[in-house]
C-alpha positions in Angstrom: 99.3 86.9 110.2 95.7 87.5 109.7 94.8 90.9 108.2 92.1 91.4 110.9 94.8 91.4 113.5 97.1 93.7 111.5 94.2 96.2 111.1 93.3 96.0 114.7 96.8 96.8 115.9 97.2 99.5 113.2 94.0 101.2 114.3 95.1 101.0 117.9 98.5 102.5 117.2 96.8 105.3 115.2 94.4 105.9 118.1 97.3 106.0 120.5 99.2 108.6 118.4 96.1 110.8 118.1 94.9 110.5 121.7 98.3 110.9 123.4 97.8 114.6 124.4 94.4 113.7 125.9 95.3 110.5 127.6 94.2 111.9 131.0 90.6 111.6 129.7 91.0 107.8 129.3 91.5 107.1 133.0 95.2 106.5 132.5 97.7 108.4 134.6 97.1 111.7 136.2 93.7 113.5 136.1 95.3 116.6 134.6 97.0 117.1 131.2 100.8 116.9 131.2 102.9 119.8 130.4 104.9 120.0 127.2 108.4 118.4 127.7 107.2 116.3 130.6 108.6 112.8 130.3 110.7 111.4 127.5 109.6 109.9 124.2 110.1 106.4 125.4 108.3 107.0 128.7 105.2 108.6 127.3 104.2 108.5 123.6 105.8 105.2 122.8 104.3 103.5 125.9 100.9 105.0 125.3 100.9 103.9 121.6 101.8 100.4 122.5 99.2 100.2 125.2 96.5 101.5 122.8 97.5 99.1 120.1 96.2 96.2 122.2 93.6 97.9 124.4 92.1 100.6 122.2 88.5 99.3 122.4 88.7 99.3 126.3 90.3 102.8 126.3 87.7 104.1 123.9 84.9 102.9 126.2 86.6 104.5 129.2 86.9 107.8 127.2 83.2 107.7 126.3 82.3 107.1 129.9 84.5 110.1 131.0 82.8 112.2 128.4 79.4 111.3 129.7 80.4 111.9 133.3 81.8 115.3 132.4 78.7 116.4 130.5 76.4 115.4 133.4 78.5 117.2 135.9 78.5 120.4 133.8 74.7 120.4 133.7 74.5 120.3 137.5 
């Protein structure tokens, strides 16, 4: 396996683990943060990490877009 692919998937998995509590900001799931204890490990954190491992550049772009929209709406 190419090291570029390994690093891409590792960066995505790390991004998924770090961004799990804020996944509502990446246009995935509900628009509000989840409550602690909501959903099981296999349902939420594992699925989010696997999803991010492959799609983290797209999710990062969606998160930056959400950040820009929220900043513009606060200024109004």
